[in-house]
C-alpha positions as CSV (number, residue, x, y, z in Angstrom):
1,M,133.9,11.8,36.9
2,L,135.6,15.1,37.2
3,H,133.6,17.8,39.2
4,T,134.3,21.4,38.0
5,S,133.2,24.7,39.8
6,P,130.4,26.5,37.8
7,P,131.9,29.6,35.8
8,V,132.5,32.9,37.0
9,P,130.3,35.3,34.5
10,A,133.0,37.4,33.3
11,A,132.7,41.5,34.5
12,P,131.2,43.8,31.8
13,L,133.8,46.1,30.0
14,K,133.3,49.6,30.4
15,G,131.6,50.9,27.2
16,A,130.2,47.5,26.2
17,P,126.7,47.4,24.9
18,P,124.2,45.9,27.6
19,P,123.4,42.3,27.2
20,P,120.4,41.5,25.4
21,R,117.0,41.6,27.0
22,G,114.1,39.2,26.7
23,V,111.6,39.7,23.6
24,F,108.8,41.5,25.8
25,A,111.4,43.3,27.8
26,Q,112.7,45.0,24.4
27,L,109.3,45.7,23.5
28,K,108.4,47.5,26.5
29,G,111.5,49.6,26.2
30,K,110.7,50.4,22.7
31,L,106.9,51.1,23.3
32,A,108.3,53.8,26.5
33,G,110.0,55.6,24.2
34,T,109.2,58.1,21.9
35,R,108.9,56.2,18.4
36,G,106.7,53.6,20.6
37,S,104.3,56.8,21.7
38,E,104.4,57.8,17.6
39,A,103.2,54.5,16.5
40,A,100.5,54.2,19.3
41,L,99.1,57.3,17.8
42,V,99.3,56.0,14.4
43,G,97.3,53.3,15.6
44,I,94.5,55.0,17.4
45,T,94.4,57.3,14.4
46,M,93.4,54.6,12.5
47,I,90.7,53.5,14.8
48,W,89.3,57.1,15.4
49,G,89.1,57.1,11.4
50,T,87.1,54.1,11.3
51,T,84.3,55.3,14.4
52,F,83.0,58.0,11.6
53,L,81.7,55.3,9.7
54,A,80.6,53.4,12.7
55,V,78.8,56.4,14.2
56,H,77.1,56.8,10.6
57,S,76.1,53.3,10.0
58,L,74.4,53.2,14.0
59,L,72.8,56.1,13.0
60,A,70.2,54.1,11.3
61,H,69.3,52.3,14.5
62,T,68.7,55.0,17.0
63,G,69.3,59.1,17.3
64,P,72.3,60.7,17.8
65,L,71.9,61.5,21.7
66,M,71.3,57.9,22.3
67,L,74.1,56.9,20.5
68,T,76.5,59.6,22.2
69,G,74.7,58.6,25.4
70,L,75.8,54.9,25.0
71,R,79.2,55.5,23.4
72,F,80.7,57.5,26.1
73,G,78.5,55.5,29.1
74,F,80.5,52.3,27.6
75,A,83.7,54.2,27.4
76,A,83.2,55.5,31.2
77,L,82.4,51.8,32.3
78,V,85.5,50.8,30.4
79,L,87.9,53.4,32.2
80,A,85.9,52.7,35.8
81,A,86.9,48.9,35.6
82,I,90.6,49.2,34.4
83,F,91.3,52.3,37.2
84,A,88.8,51.5,40.0
85,P,92.0,51.4,42.0
86,H,92.8,54.9,41.4
87,L,89.4,56.6,41.8
88,K,89.2,56.8,45.7
89,G,91.7,60.0,46.0
90,I,89.2,61.9,43.3
91,T,89.3,66.0,44.0
92,R,87.0,68.7,43.4
93,R,89.2,70.1,41.1
94,E,89.3,67.1,38.9
95,L,85.4,66.9,39.2
96,M,85.4,70.4,38.1
97,A,87.6,69.7,35.0
98,G,86.1,66.6,33.8
99,A,82.8,68.3,34.1
100,I,83.6,71.2,31.8
101,V,85.6,69.3,29.7
102,G,82.9,66.4,29.6
103,T,80.5,69.3,28.5
104,A,82.4,70.0,25.7
105,I,82.5,66.5,24.5
106,F,79.0,66.3,24.7
107,F,78.4,69.0,22.2
108,G,81.2,68.3,19.9
109,Y,80.1,64.5,19.7
110,A,76.3,64.8,19.7
111,L,76.5,67.7,17.1
112,Q,78.7,65.7,14.9
113,A,76.6,62.9,15.1
114,K,73.4,64.7,14.6
115,G,75.3,66.0,11.5
116,M,76.1,62.6,10.1
117,E,72.5,61.9,9.6
118,T,72.4,64.1,6.4
119,I,75.9,63.9,5.3
120,P,78.3,61.3,4.4
121,S,81.0,60.2,7.6
122,S,84.1,61.1,5.2
123,K,82.9,65.0,4.8
124,S,82.0,64.6,8.4
125,A,85.6,63.6,9.1
126,F,87.2,66.4,6.7
127,I,84.9,69.4,8.3
128,T,85.9,68.1,11.7
129,A,89.6,68.4,11.0
130,L,89.0,72.1,10.8
131,Y,89.1,72.1,15.0
132,V,93.0,72.3,14.5
133,P,93.6,75.7,12.8
134,L,90.5,76.9,14.4
135,V,92.4,76.5,17.9
136,P,94.5,79.4,17.4
137,L,91.6,81.8,16.7
138,L,90.0,80.5,19.8
139,Q,93.1,81.7,21.3
140,W,93.3,85.2,20.1
141,A,89.5,85.5,20.8
142,V,89.7,84.0,24.8
143,L,93.2,84.2,25.7
144,R,94.4,87.1,23.7
145,R,97.2,85.2,22.0
146,R,97.7,86.1,18.4
147,P,97.9,83.6,16.0
148,H,101.4,83.3,14.2
149,I,101.9,83.7,10.1
150,M,101.5,80.0,9.5
151,A,98.5,79.5,11.5
152,W,96.8,82.1,9.2
153,A,98.0,80.3,6.1
154,G,96.5,77.3,8.0
155,I,92.9,79.0,8.5
156,A,93.4,80.0,4.6
157,L,93.5,76.7,3.2
158,A,91.4,74.8,5.6
159,F,88.6,77.5,4.7
160,T,89.3,77.2,1.0
161,G,88.9,73.1,1.3
162,L,85.5,73.8,3.3
163,V,84.2,76.0,0.4
164,L,85.2,73.2,-2.0
165,L,84.1,70.4,0.3
166,A,80.8,71.7,1.2
167,G,80.1,73.1,-2.2
168,P,81.8,71.0,-4.7
169,D,80.0,72.8,-7.6
170,G,81.5,76.3,-6.9
171,A,78.6,78.3,-7.2
172,S,78.4,78.9,-3.3
173,L,79.3,77.7,0.0
174,G,76.5,75.2,0.1
175,L,76.5,74.7,3.8
176,G,73.2,72.5,4.8
177,A,72.2,71.3,7.9
178,G,74.7,68.5,8.1
179,E,77.3,70.7,7.6
180,V,76.1,73.3,9.9
181,F,75.9,70.9,12.8
182,T,79.3,69.6,12.1
183,L,81.1,72.7,12.0
184,I,79.6,73.8,15.6
185,A,81.0,70.5,16.6
186,T,84.0,71.6,15.5
187,L,84.5,74.6,17.2
188,A,83.3,72.8,20.9
189,I,86.0,70.3,19.9
190,A,88.8,72.8,19.3
191,A,87.0,74.3,23.4
192,E,87.6,71.1,24.7
193,I,91.6,71.0,23.5
194,L,92.0,74.3,25.0
195,L,90.3,73.2,28.2
196,V,92.5,69.9,28.5
197,S,95.6,72.2,28.1
198,A,94.4,74.6,30.6
199,F,94.0,71.8,33.4
200,A,96.9,69.4,32.1
201,G,99.3,68.7,34.9
202,T,97.1,69.6,38.0
203,V,94.6,66.6,37.5
204,D,95.0,62.8,37.7
205,V,94.7,62.2,33.7
206,R,92.7,58.4,34.8
207,R,90.0,60.4,36.9
208,V,89.9,63.3,35.1
209,S,89.4,61.2,31.6
210,L,86.4,58.9,33.6
211,V,84.7,62.0,34.9
212,Q,84.6,63.3,31.1
213,L,83.4,60.5,29.7
214,A,80.7,60.0,32.5
215,V,79.5,63.6,32.1
216,A,79.3,63.3,28.4
217,S,76.9,60.5,28.4
218,L,74.7,61.7,31.2
219,L,74.2,65.1,29.3
220,S,73.4,63.1,26.3
221,F,70.7,61.4,27.8
222,L,69.5,64.1,29.8
223,A,68.9,66.0,26.4
224,M,66.9,63.5,24.9
225,P,63.7,64.4,26.4
226,L,64.6,68.2,26.0
227,T,64.8,67.5,22.0
228,G,62.2,64.7,21.5
229,E,64.2,62.0,21.0
230,A,62.7,58.9,21.3
231,V,64.4,56.0,23.0
232,P,64.8,52.9,20.1
233,D,63.7,49.5,20.6
234,F,66.2,47.4,22.3
235,S,68.5,46.0,19.8
236,W,71.4,43.5,20.5
237,T,73.4,45.0,17.2
238,L,72.9,48.4,18.9
239,V,74.4,47.6,22.3
240,L,77.1,45.3,21.0
241,A,78.1,48.1,18.3
242,A,77.6,51.1,20.7
243,G,79.7,48.4,23.1
244,A,82.7,48.3,21.1
245,L,82.6,52.2,20.0
246,G,82.8,53.2,23.9
247,A,85.8,50.2,24.2
248,A,87.6,52.4,21.2
249,S,86.9,55.8,22.5
250,A,88.3,54.8,26.0
251,L,91.3,53.4,23.9
252,I,91.6,56.4,21.9
253,Q,91.3,58.8,25.2
254,V,93.5,56.8,27.3
255,T,96.3,56.6,24.6
256,M,96.4,60.0,23.8
257,N,96.8,61.2,27.1
258,W,99.6,58.7,27.7
259,A,101.5,58.7,24.3
260,Q,101.4,63.1,24.5
261,K,103.6,63.1,27.6
262,R,106.3,62.1,25.4
263,V,105.3,63.2,22.0
264,S,105.2,66.9,21.0
265,P,102.1,68.9,20.3
266,T,103.3,70.0,16.6
267,R,104.0,66.3,16.0
268,A,101.1,64.8,17.5
269,T,99.1,67.2,15.5
270,L,100.7,65.9,12.2
271,I,99.8,62.6,13.0
272,Y,96.1,63.2,14.0
273,A,96.2,65.0,10.3
274,G,96.0,61.4,9.0
275,E,92.5,60.7,10.7
276,P,90.4,62.5,8.2
277,V,92.0,60.5,5.7
278,W,91.6,57.2,7.2
279,A,88.2,58.0,7.3
280,G,87.7,58.7,3.7
281,I,89.6,55.6,3.1
282,V,87.1,53.9,4.9
283,G,83.9,55.4,3.4
284,R,84.9,55.1,0.1
285,L,85.5,51.2,1.0
286,A,82.1,51.1,2.1
287,G,81.0,53.1,-0.7
288,E,81.1,56.4,-0.1
289,R,81.8,58.9,-3.1
290,L,83.2,62.3,-2.9
291,P,83.3,64.7,-6.3
292,G,86.3,65.6,-7.7
293,L,86.4,69.4,-6.3
294,A,85.1,68.0,-2.8
295,I,88.2,65.5,-2.4
296,L,90.7,68.5,-3.6
297,G,88.7,70.5,-1.0
298,A,89.5,67.4,1.4
299,V,93.1,67.3,0.6
300,L,93.6,71.4,1.4
301,I,92.2,70.9,4.9
302,V,94.4,68.4,5.8
303,L,97.2,70.4,4.2
304,G,96.0,73.5,6.1
305,V,96.0,71.0,9.6
306,I,99.6,70.5,9.0
307,V,100.7,74.1,7.6
308,S,99.2,75.4,11.0
309,E,101.4,73.8,13.2
310,L,104.5,74.5,11.2
311,R,106.7,77.6,12.3
312,L,109.3,79.4,10.1
313,S,112.8,79.6,11.3
314,R,114.3,82.3,12.1
315,R,118.0,83.1,10.6
316,T,120.6,83.8,12.8
317,P,123.1,86.5,11.7
318,D,126.7,85.1,10.8
């Protein structure tokens, strides 16, 4: 039998494409890129949109504070289980940042849930989207950074949309208790965005995310006796649904922090503009119906979100 030595692999030519990698290696490489990060943001935006109807449905079983406490409590437990090895080196600044941002999360989501006791989930989602054009106004008020012209245009479109969404008869703004609670919640969410930006780069994302969620959960439970909200009867439906909602919240939080290292804030905001759209689609499939003018208002709010993040290009002289 003729024996031959094993063939020697030829050296790759200069400039030649690298040899194909395994399927999982290729997938990991794509996810690490900008397009993979954008796809991840689109995915969590779809999940985010469905959480509005989930919260609205769960409010039939419990109050807004108990639901918010369970939601972020389960989310904190999920992150604690995943990031346990990284929690030992937590710093005082991370505890402070987590407590401050967690307080904003508490007010934002507890009041949002309170508002959904009297308004549809789709309307809540579109009003909540006002946080994007509100951020420049808060920056102007707190940081003295004057909004640019496109921010003003976005604010005008969003406010017009709010008028149509809240008072579709066109006679008045028509803000009821649900709309007022949701608007205040939107201010808290806008403040949360500014606070996260203020601490970004100086804290560990894993540790500070856990503290934020834990603080939001703790404040929700502590506020229950102050507001007179009763503890509901034990229900596996509530526990399992709140656990699923908490897991979704943990996934959304971690993915946002991971993906936005590669995706610009403007592009990320454009992706997030789809969140109320998904919420509206899910709400309509569940039987929610908005009047024609209210739908027009919702469109104007989304358009205001997009316009507020655009910038006019300056023409350079020839």
